[in-house]
Backbone as CSV, one residue per row, in Angstrom:
resi,resn,N_x,N_y,N_z,CA_x,CA_y,CA_z,C_x,C_y,C_z
1,MET,145.545,104.215,98.662,146.175,103.220,98.505,146.033,101.932,98.258
2,HIS,147.252,101.444,97.631,147.021,99.816,97.180,145.824,99.013,96.897
3,ILE,144.894,98.351,96.084,144.363,98.027,96.276,144.838,96.901,96.533
4,GLU,146.199,95.122,96.179,147.009,94.415,97.153,146.422,95.161,98.710
5,ALA,147.151,95.943,99.101,146.696,96.070,100.244,145.586,95.845,100.818
6,LEU,143.704,96.240,100.460,142.740,96.718,100.736,142.791,95.301,101.050
7,VAL,143.038,94.687,99.216,142.361,93.138,99.327,142.949,92.461,101.008
8,ARG,144.909,92.264,101.019,145.473,92.041,102.231,143.993,91.649,103.472
9,MET,143.780,93.990,104.012,143.198,93.547,104.629,142.112,93.185,105.265
10,ALA,140.990,93.770,103.741,139.649,92.909,103.852,139.855,91.576,104.370
11,ASN,140.676,90.444,103.014,140.793,89.395,103.841,140.814,88.847,105.250
12,GLN,141.864,89.738,106.047,142.030,89.467,107.547,141.270,89.466,108.591
13,ILE,140.086,90.246,107.846,138.717,90.787,108.786,138.305,89.391,108.348
14,GLY,138.243,89.492,107.221,137.307,88.004,106.344,137.510,86.875,108.463
15,ASP,139.487,86.434,107.728,138.561,85.899,109.007,139.227,85.995,110.052
16,PHE,139.006,86.728,110.547,138.878,87.178,111.860,137.477,86.606,112.075
17,PHE,136.567,86.786,111.737,135.345,87.219,111.136,134.230,85.793,110.662
18,ASP,135.359,84.420,109.838,135.008,83.905,109.190,135.127,82.753,110.999
19,ALA,135.644,83.072,111.885,135.413,82.002,112.862,134.156,82.151,113.709
20,MET,133.031,82.609,113.539,131.652,83.253,114.397,130.886,81.796,113.513
21,PRO,130.710,81.626,114.630,129.679,80.195,114.709,128.563,80.501,114.178
22,ASP,128.357,81.497,113.477,126.794,81.935,113.570,127.256,82.344,112.196
23,ARG,126.616,83.086,110.707,127.006,82.654,109.457,126.909,84.215,109.212
24,ALA,125.707,84.242,108.860,125.079,85.415,108.958,125.279,87.087,110.033
25,GLU,125.978,86.303,110.514,126.384,87.379,111.781,127.856,87.930,111.809
26,ALA,128.043,86.925,111.248,130.176,87.111,110.396,130.006,88.241,109.394
27,LEU,128.547,87.538,108.577,129.125,88.598,107.401,128.675,90.055,107.329
28,GLU,127.975,90.079,108.704,127.309,91.231,109.243,128.331,91.923,109.735
29,GLY,129.255,90.816,110.559,130.444,92.039,111.034,131.740,92.713,110.453
30,ILE,131.400,91.552,109.225,133.069,92.326,109.090,132.205,93.356,107.449
31,VAL,131.372,93.579,107.133,131.012,95.089,105.603,130.625,96.333,107.502
32,GLN,130.008,95.850,109.124,129.638,96.144,109.794,132.417,97.185,110.524
33,HIS,132.276,96.416,110.362,133.935,96.197,109.962,134.478,98.007,108.951
34,LEU,134.522,97.237,107.761,134.786,98.289,106.980,133.857,99.715,106.892
35,ARG,132.567,98.767,107.282,131.377,100.270,107.277,132.539,101.780,108.440
36,LYS,132.775,100.928,109.573,133.697,101.752,110.734,134.947,102.071,110.491
37,PHE,135.990,101.707,110.533,137.029,101.075,110.081,137.690,102.330,109.374
38,TRP,136.802,101.941,107.659,137.926,102.520,106.695,136.959,103.129,106.150
39,ASP,138.372,104.516,105.583,138.318,105.437,104.780,136.998,105.908,103.388
40,PRO,135.987,106.370,102.858,134.687,105.562,102.387,135.206,106.462,101.091
41,ARG,137.038,106.639,101.636,137.487,106.270,99.445,137.847,104.681,99.604
42,MET,138.055,104.005,100.568,138.695,102.949,100.598,137.470,101.109,100.292
43,ARG,136.350,101.728,100.697,135.217,101.191,100.317,135.195,100.790,98.901
44,ARG,134.909,102.710,98.528,134.001,102.675,96.702,135.851,102.767,96.002
45,GLU,137.118,101.885,96.825,138.041,101.452,95.504,138.469,100.037,95.737
46,LEU,138.160,99.393,97.045,137.156,97.897,97.178,135.554,97.140,95.767
47,LEU,135.347,98.243,96.152,133.589,98.741,94.808,134.600,98.640,94.130
48,ALA,135.006,99.268,93.386,135.542,98.774,92.410,136.003,97.688,91.829
49,HIS,136.631,97.695,92.476,137.921,96.492,92.316,137.297,94.881,92.037
50,VAL,136.312,95.082,92.827,134.845,93.963,93.220,133.956,93.587,91.453
51,ASP,133.556,95.632,91.393,133.122,95.386,90.383,134.176,95.648,88.884
52,ALA,134.714,95.246,89.124,135.742,95.299,87.683,135.466,93.973,87.770
53,GLY,135.419,92.981,87.996,135.246,91.212,87.765,136.704,90.978,87.830
54,GLY,137.114,90.168,86.821,137.086,88.322,87.672,138.288,88.387,88.680
55,ASP,139.568,87.722,89.353,139.848,87.484,90.864,139.931,88.528,90.731
56,THR,139.760,89.037,92.367,139.576,89.648,93.698,140.543,89.652,93.753
57,GLY,140.911,88.226,94.253,141.514,88.287,95.103,141.245,88.534,96.495
58,LEU,140.106,88.267,96.974,139.148,88.252,97.888,138.645,87.285,98.089
59,SER,138.817,86.626,99.395,138.400,85.523,99.706,136.840,85.005,99.569
60,ALA,136.465,84.087,99.539,134.775,83.463,99.598,134.026,84.443,100.290
61,THR,134.720,84.829,101.592,133.920,85.224,102.496,133.605,86.230,102.790
62,VAL,134.792,87.784,102.536,134.996,89.173,102.405,133.401,88.822,101.270
63,MET,133.547,88.429,99.730,132.654,88.541,98.158,131.388,87.919,99.478
64,ASP,131.140,87.395,99.755,129.947,86.690,100.423,129.161,88.011,101.468
65,ALA,129.635,88.252,101.797,129.387,89.694,102.646,129.454,91.311,102.089
66,ILE,130.378,91.616,100.882,129.458,92.589,99.995,128.444,92.458,99.343
67,GLY,128.920,91.209,98.798,127.193,90.443,98.086,126.824,91.507,98.872
68,ARG,126.260,91.078,99.635,125.176,90.804,100.492,124.478,91.494,101.308
69,HIS,125.592,92.835,101.054,124.977,93.419,102.703,125.820,95.424,101.192
70,ARG,125.979,95.091,99.916,126.763,96.058,99.792,126.416,96.948,99.386
71,ALA,125.146,97.775,99.804,124.685,98.747,100.088,125.162,99.664,101.222
72,ALA,125.112,98.229,102.186,126.050,99.096,103.629,127.478,99.267,103.313
73,LEU,128.310,99.238,101.916,129.658,100.291,102.324,128.878,101.766,101.514
74,GLY,128.508,101.934,100.593,128.208,102.644,100.123,127.305,103.808,100.149
């Protein structure tokens, strides 16, 4: 899958959970959604994109979720 599509989908998930009043719960929700509904190859590609550095195109919320709960995605 193209990374642009993965970034767009991850940001849409982040937008949904960003509306939650509890920030910690929102970040956990993002990661749980990615674990539950994304194929492992999709998660690996997203993490490789983050590891490449630079401007990932990911929202601050999604980046925060990945940073705090990365082990759950691996």
